[in-house]
C-alpha positions as CSV (number, residue, x, y, z in Angstrom):
1,M,-53.0,10.7,17.7
2,N,-55.9,12.6,19.0
3,K,-57.5,15.2,16.7
4,P,-57.2,18.9,17.7
5,R,-60.3,20.1,19.5
6,R,-61.2,22.4,16.6
7,L,-61.2,19.6,14.1
8,R,-63.4,17.4,16.3
9,L,-66.0,20.3,16.4
10,L,-66.2,20.7,12.6
11,P,-68.8,18.0,12.0
12,F,-71.1,19.4,14.7
13,L,-70.7,23.0,13.4
14,F,-71.5,21.8,9.8
15,A,-74.6,20.0,11.0
16,A,-75.8,23.0,13.0
17,C,-75.3,25.3,10.0
18,A,-77.1,22.9,7.6
19,G,-80.2,23.2,9.8
20,L,-80.3,27.0,9.9
21,P,-83.0,28.7,7.9
22,L,-81.9,31.4,5.4
23,Y,-85.2,33.3,5.5
24,G,-86.7,32.3,2.1
25,Q,-86.5,34.9,-0.6
26,Q,-89.5,35.5,-2.8
27,Y,-87.8,36.5,-6.1
28,E,-84.8,35.1,-8.0
29,I,-83.1,36.3,-11.2
30,G,-79.9,35.1,-12.8
31,P,-78.0,34.0,-15.9
32,Y,-77.0,30.4,-16.8
33,F,-75.1,28.4,-19.4
34,T,-76.6,25.4,-21.2
35,F,-75.4,22.3,-23.0
36,D,-78.0,21.0,-25.5
37,R,-77.9,17.3,-26.3
38,M,-80.0,17.1,-29.4
39,S,-82.0,14.0,-30.7
40,R,-80.5,12.4,-33.8
41,A,-83.9,11.6,-35.3
42,P,-84.0,12.4,-39.0
43,L,-85.4,15.9,-39.9
44,G,-86.0,15.3,-43.6
45,T,-84.4,16.5,-46.8
46,V,-84.1,19.6,-49.0
47,R,-82.8,17.7,-52.1
48,Q,-84.9,17.8,-55.2
49,T,-84.3,14.2,-56.2
50,G,-82.8,11.2,-54.4
51,G,-83.2,12.6,-51.0
52,A,-83.6,10.6,-47.8
53,D,-85.3,11.2,-44.5
54,S,-82.0,11.2,-42.7
55,D,-80.3,13.8,-44.9
56,T,-80.7,16.5,-42.2
57,R,-79.8,15.8,-38.6
58,W,-79.1,17.8,-35.4
59,G,-75.7,18.0,-33.6
60,D,-75.2,19.2,-30.1
61,G,-75.0,22.8,-29.1
62,N,-74.6,25.3,-26.2
63,G,-75.9,28.7,-25.2
64,I,-76.8,31.2,-22.5
65,G,-80.1,32.2,-20.8
66,V,-81.7,34.0,-17.9
67,R,-84.4,32.9,-15.5
68,V,-86.8,34.9,-13.3
69,T,-88.5,33.0,-10.4
70,L,-91.4,33.8,-8.1
71,N,-91.3,31.5,-5.0
72,T,-94.2,30.9,-2.6
73,K,-93.7,30.6,1.2
74,G,-93.8,26.8,1.1
75,Y,-92.8,24.3,-1.6
76,Y,-93.8,25.9,-4.9
77,G,-92.5,28.4,-7.5
78,H,-93.2,29.9,-10.9
79,E,-90.5,30.6,-13.4
80,V,-90.0,32.2,-16.8
81,G,-86.8,31.5,-18.8
82,F,-85.3,32.6,-22.1
83,E,-82.4,30.8,-23.8
84,R,-80.4,31.6,-26.9
85,S,-78.4,28.6,-28.2
86,H,-76.2,27.8,-31.2
87,V,-76.9,24.2,-32.3
88,N,-75.0,22.2,-35.0
89,L,-77.0,21.2,-38.1
90,R,-75.8,18.8,-40.8
91,S,-77.6,18.4,-44.1
92,N,-76.9,16.6,-47.4
93,V,-77.9,19.0,-50.1
94,D,-77.8,19.3,-53.9
95,E,-74.8,21.3,-55.0
96,F,-75.5,24.0,-57.6
97,L,-72.8,24.7,-60.3
98,I,-72.7,28.1,-61.9
99,A,-71.1,28.3,-65.3
100,S,-69.3,31.3,-66.7
101,D,-72.3,32.3,-68.8
102,G,-74.5,32.2,-65.6
103,T,-76.1,28.8,-66.3
104,I,-76.9,26.9,-63.2
105,T,-76.7,23.1,-63.3
106,L,-77.2,20.5,-60.6
107,G,-74.1,18.8,-59.3
108,N,-73.4,16.0,-56.8
109,A,-74.8,15.9,-53.3
110,V,-72.6,17.4,-50.7
111,D,-72.6,17.7,-46.9
112,R,-73.0,21.1,-45.3
113,K,-72.5,21.8,-41.6
114,E,-73.4,25.0,-39.7
115,K,-74.5,26.3,-36.4
116,V,-78.1,27.6,-36.3
117,R,-79.6,29.9,-33.7
118,Q,-82.3,28.5,-31.5
119,S,-84.3,30.7,-29.1
120,R,-86.5,29.1,-26.3
121,L,-89.0,30.9,-24.2
122,S,-90.5,28.8,-21.3
123,Y,-92.8,28.9,-18.4
124,N,-92.3,26.3,-15.6
125,F,-94.0,25.3,-12.4
126,L,-91.5,24.2,-9.7
127,M,-92.2,21.9,-6.8
128,Y,-89.4,21.9,-4.1
129,M,-88.4,19.0,-1.8
130,M,-87.3,21.4,1.0
131,P,-89.2,24.4,2.4
132,A,-88.4,28.0,1.8
133,G,-85.4,29.2,3.8
134,E,-83.3,26.0,3.6
135,W,-79.7,26.2,2.4
136,W,-80.4,23.6,-0.3
137,R,-83.6,23.0,-2.3
138,P,-83.9,20.1,-4.8
139,Y,-87.0,20.3,-7.0
140,I,-88.9,18.9,-10.0
141,T,-90.4,21.0,-12.7
142,V,-92.8,20.9,-15.6
143,G,-93.6,23.6,-18.2
144,V,-94.4,24.7,-21.7
145,T,-91.8,25.9,-24.3
146,S,-91.7,27.9,-27.5
147,V,-88.8,27.0,-29.8
148,S,-87.7,29.3,-32.6
149,T,-85.0,28.0,-35.0
150,S,-83.3,30.0,-37.7
151,P,-82.4,28.5,-41.1
152,P,-78.8,27.7,-41.9
153,R,-77.0,30.1,-44.2
154,F,-75.6,27.9,-46.9
155,Y,-77.2,28.8,-50.2
156,E,-78.5,25.3,-51.2
157,W,-81.0,25.4,-48.3
158,N,-84.5,26.1,-49.5
159,S,-86.6,26.2,-46.3
160,N,-87.4,29.1,-43.9
161,G,-86.9,29.1,-40.2
162,S,-89.6,27.8,-37.9
163,R,-91.4,28.2,-34.6
164,N,-92.7,25.2,-32.7
165,F,-94.4,24.7,-29.4
166,G,-94.0,21.9,-26.9
167,A,-93.4,20.9,-23.3
168,N,-90.5,20.4,-20.9
169,W,-89.9,18.5,-17.6
170,G,-87.0,17.7,-15.4
171,G,-85.4,18.7,-12.1
172,G,-82.6,20.5,-10.4
173,I,-81.1,21.8,-7.2
174,K,-80.5,25.2,-5.7
175,L,-77.7,25.8,-3.2
176,F,-77.6,28.9,-1.1
177,P,-74.0,29.7,0.1
178,K,-75.2,33.1,1.1
179,K,-78.7,34.5,1.9
180,N,-79.1,36.5,-1.3
181,F,-77.0,34.4,-3.7
182,L,-77.6,30.9,-5.0
183,V,-76.0,28.4,-7.4
184,R,-78.3,26.1,-9.4
185,L,-78.0,23.0,-11.6
186,D,-80.9,21.9,-13.9
187,A,-81.6,19.1,-16.4
188,R,-84.7,19.3,-18.6
189,Q,-86.1,17.2,-21.4
190,I,-87.7,19.3,-24.1
191,I,-90.1,17.9,-26.7
192,A,-91.5,20.1,-29.5
193,G,-92.6,19.8,-33.2
194,R,-89.9,19.1,-35.7
195,P,-88.5,22.3,-37.4
196,Y,-88.4,23.5,-41.0
197,T,-91.2,21.2,-42.4
198,L,-88.8,19.4,-44.7
199,V,-89.6,16.7,-47.2
200,Y,-89.8,13.1,-46.0
201,P,-89.5,10.8,-49.1
202,T,-90.7,7.7,-47.0
203,A,-93.6,9.5,-45.3
204,G,-96.0,7.0,-46.8
205,D,-98.5,9.7,-48.0
206,G,-98.1,8.7,-51.6
207,T,-96.5,11.9,-52.6
208,G,-93.4,12.3,-50.4
209,G,-94.8,15.6,-49.5
210,K,-94.0,18.0,-46.7
211,V,-95.3,16.4,-43.5
212,S,-94.5,16.5,-39.8
213,P,-94.0,12.9,-38.7
214,G,-93.7,13.4,-34.9
215,N,-91.7,15.5,-32.6
216,T,-88.0,16.2,-31.8
217,K,-86.4,16.0,-28.4
218,Q,-83.4,17.6,-26.7
219,L,-81.9,17.4,-23.3
220,E,-80.9,20.8,-21.8
221,I,-78.4,20.7,-19.0
222,S,-77.7,24.1,-17.4
223,A,-75.6,25.6,-14.6
224,G,-75.9,29.2,-13.3
225,V,-76.2,31.6,-10.5
226,S,-79.0,33.8,-9.3
227,F,-79.6,36.7,-6.9
228,A,-82.5,36.3,-4.4
229,F,-84.5,39.2,-2.8
230,G,-87.9,40.1,-1.5
231,K,-88.1,38.3,1.9
232,H,-91.4,36.4,2.6
């Protein structure tokens, strides 16, 4: 059976629309949602005795953010983003027992789990694979990141929150179903200093002191929408 004439024309209409420029917009702003895949590298311990490097570890999390982008006429862009996530944290801690007379004694080690707040402020340079004005624009990106992490709220925790600096890199794609509206998907690897400055008993410094043996990584996967304006 022959296809109706309208159906036979659809592939040609799609190809024609795909090649139409959308008159590249200079500015973009929009919210997004994130899934944060955290490294399981050990973060250290808060236990007074008998602790291990792996007592504290990350779990995954999710959050929301907003990005503001300045695009050039060609293939480049500059972007500032801010995210607020809630990330799972597990820690094996010393349980404190309080007697009726107010005496505090040390009990057995127990596991505590809680979501902690993580705030990330980033600047990124974007390099597009398609010129301004196309209906789809894949890109790669690299940037710098500040990561602030709040302490958990269980009472056995004895370390403050932290702020660490690092870098991020990754890529994404922007789709423009309408001239002033876009949908975007991003994946970025973030590497920054390990938070909290906890004790590492096997640090090898002879004291088991507070050290910072390396960095921590996380994979941020995000999806969002943005509004574009300011024609080039």
